[in-house]
KENU-77636 format. One record per residue (C-alpha): residue number from 0; z, x, y; residue in three letters. Coordinates in steps of 0.25 Angstrom, whole numbers, plus 5000, padded with zeros to 4 digits. Example, Ala and Ser with C-alpha at 12.3 -4.5 7.8 and 13.67 -1.06 7.14 Angstrom:
SITE num    w    u    v residu
SITE   0 5031 5049 4982    Ala
SITE   1 5029 5055 4996    Ser
END
This chain:
SITE num    w    u    v residu
SITE   0 4904 5096 4983    Met
SITE   1 4902 5089 4997    Asp
SITE   2 4916 5086 5003    Lys
SITE   3 4911 5078 5014    Lys
SITE   4 4912 5065 5007    Pro
SITE   5 4926 5068 5003    Tyr
SITE   6 4931 5071 5017    Trp
SITE   7 4923 5059 5023    Leu
SITE   8 4930 5050 5012    Ala
SITE   9 4944 5055 5016    Val
SITE  10 4941 5053 5031    Leu
SITE  11 4935 5039 5028    Ala
SITE  12 4948 5036 5020    Tyr
SITE  13 4958 5041 5031    Val
SITE  14 4950 5034 5042    Val
SITE  15 4948 5021 5035    Cys
SITE  16 4962 5020 5030    Thr
SITE  17 4968 5024 5044    Phe
SITE  18 4960 5013 5051    Leu
SITE  19 4965 5003 5041    Ile
SITE  20 4979 5007 5039    Ala
SITE  21 4983 5010 5054    Ala
SITE  22 4981 4996 5059    Pro
SITE  23 4985 4990 5046    Trp
SITE  24 4999 4997 5046    His
SITE  25 5001 5000 5061    Leu
SITE  26 4996 4987 5067    Val
SITE  27 4992 4975 5058    Ile
SITE  28 5004 4975 5048    Phe
SITE  29 5014 4984 5057    Lys
SITE  30 5022 4971 5061    Pro
SITE  31 5023 4966 5047    Leu
SITE  32 5027 4980 5042    Tyr
SITE  33 5038 4981 5053    Asp
SITE  34 5043 4967 5050    Glu
SITE  35 5044 4970 5035    Leu
SITE  36 5050 4983 5038    Ala
SITE  37 5041 4990 5028    Ile
SITE  38 5041 5004 5034    Phe
SITE  39 5053 5012 5039    Ser
SITE  40 5045 5020 5049    Arg
SITE  41 5042 5013 5062    Arg
SITE  42 5030 5022 5065    Glu
SITE  43 5021 5027 5055    Pro
SITE  44 5017 5042 5054    Ile
SITE  45 5002 5041 5056    Ile
SITE  46 4999 5055 5052    Pro
SITE  47 5006 5053 5038    Leu
SITE  48 4998 5040 5036    Gly
SITE  49 4985 5048 5039    Leu
SITE  50 4989 5059 5030    Leu
SITE  51 4991 5049 5019    Ser
SITE  52 4977 5043 5022    Met
SITE  53 4972 5057 5021    Leu
SITE  54 4978 5060 5008    Ile
SITE  55 4973 5047 5002    Gln
SITE  56 4959 5049 5008    Gly
SITE  57 4959 5063 5001    Leu
SITE  58 4963 5058 4988    Ile
SITE  59 4955 5045 4988    Leu
SITE  60 4942 5053 4993    Ser
SITE  61 4944 5063 4981    Tyr
SITE  62 4947 5052 4971    Ala
SITE  63 4936 5042 4974    Tyr
SITE  64 4924 5052 4969    Pro
SITE  65 4932 5054 4956    Leu
SITE  66 4934 5039 4954    Phe
SITE  67 4920 5036 4958    Ala
SITE  68 4914 5046 4948    Gln
SITE  69 4901 5047 4956    Gly
SITE  70 4899 5031 4957    Thr
SITE  71 4901 5028 4972    His
SITE  72 4899 5013 4972    Ser
SITE  73 4906 5002 4979    Ala
SITE  74 4913 4998 4966    Gly
SITE  75 4918 5012 4963    Thr
SITE  76 4924 5012 4977    Gly
SITE  77 4930 4998 4976    Ala
SITE  78 4937 5002 4962    Arg
SITE  79 4942 5015 4968    Phe
SITE  80 4947 5008 4981    Gly
SITE  81 4954 4997 4972    Leu
SITE  82 4961 5007 4964    Leu
SITE  83 4965 5015 4976    Val
SITE  84 4969 5002 4983    Gly
SITE  85 4978 4998 4971    Ile
SITE  86 4984 5012 4971    Leu
SITE  87 4987 5012 4986    Phe
SITE  88 4993 4998 4985    Ser
SITE  89 5002 5002 4974    Ser
SITE  90 5007 5014 4982    Ile
SITE  91 5007 5009 4996    Ala
SITE  92 5011 4994 4994    Val
SITE  93 5018 4991 4981    Ile
SITE  94 5026 5004 4980    Ala
SITE  95 5029 5004 4995    Glu
SITE  96 5034 4989 4994    Ala
SITE  97 5043 4994 4982    Ala
SITE  98 5049 5005 4991    Lys
SITE  99 5050 4999 5005    His
SITE 100 5058 4987 5011    Thr
SITE 101 5049 4976 5014    Val
SITE 102 5057 4965 5021    Thr
SITE 103 5048 4954 5016    Ser
SITE 104 5038 4955 5005    Leu
SITE 105 5034 4940 5006    Pro
SITE 106 5031 4943 5021    His
SITE 107 5023 4955 5017    Leu
SITE 108 5015 4947 5007    Asp
SITE 109 5010 4938 5019    Arg
SITE 110 5002 4950 5024    Val
SITE 111 4992 4945 5014    Gly
SITE 112 4986 4959 5011    Asp
SITE 113 4984 4962 4996    Gly
SITE 114 4990 4976 4997    Leu
SITE 115 5002 4971 5005    Leu
SITE 116 5004 4960 4996    Ser
SITE 117 5005 4968 4983    Ala
SITE 118 5019 4972 4984    Pro
SITE 119 5023 4958 4988    Val
SITE 120 5017 4953 4975    Leu
SITE 121 5023 4963 4967    Val
SITE 122 5037 4963 4973    Arg
SITE 123 5039 4949 4979    Arg
SITE 124 5048 4940 4972    Arg
SITE 125 5043 4927 4979    Gly
SITE 126 5056 4923 4985    Asp
SITE 127 5054 4931 4998    Gly
SITE 128 5067 4939 4997    Cys
SITE 129 5069 4952 5005    Asp
SITE 130 5067 4963 4995    Leu
SITE 131 5077 4971 5002    Arg
SITE 132 5088 4961 4997    Glu
SITE 133 5085 4964 4983    Arg
SITE 134 5091 4976 4975    Ser
SITE 135 5082 4984 4966    Thr
SITE 136 5089 4978 4954    Ser
SITE 137 5084 4965 4957    Ser
SITE 138 5070 4968 4954    Trp
SITE 139 5065 4963 4941    Pro
SITE 140 5067 4973 4929    Thr
SITE 141 5061 4975 4916    Met
SITE 142 5072 4965 4911    Ser
SITE 143 5067 4954 4921    Gly
SITE 144 5069 4948 4934    Ser
SITE 145 5082 4950 4943    Pro
SITE 146 5093 4939 4942    Ser
SITE 147 5094 4929 4953    Glu
SITE 148 5107 4937 4958    Ser
SITE 149 5099 4949 4959    Glu
SITE 150 5087 4943 4967    Ala
SITE 151 5088 4942 4982    Cys
END
């Protein structure tokens, strides 16, 4: 089996992802991230980001041929990309919004990007309250919504 296409796919993933992610996180949205106090580390550790991209590239380059099952069409690639995009969004956006302090989810919604808007649509109450002011007990439970006294 020729491994060259695999390694080219890994390299392409790492290069393309870095070329998108670096300006996205370090330039375009850095002021917004700082304003919203999303990240606790002032300066990112770039080698860890590259390691993460390498691991993703290794796994995705291995998984795509299994998914495609010999059918390498634009539709197959689009379906694989959509599934991976939904998976990555659930990990990197929705779950992270649940774990980290974001000072203003309505403000984050103004970014207008579908991926960045996802946690806002899931978690936003619509009254613009700061989520740091709410206790975990004020989130809706199986029995219903929080009482007015529990809301921020």
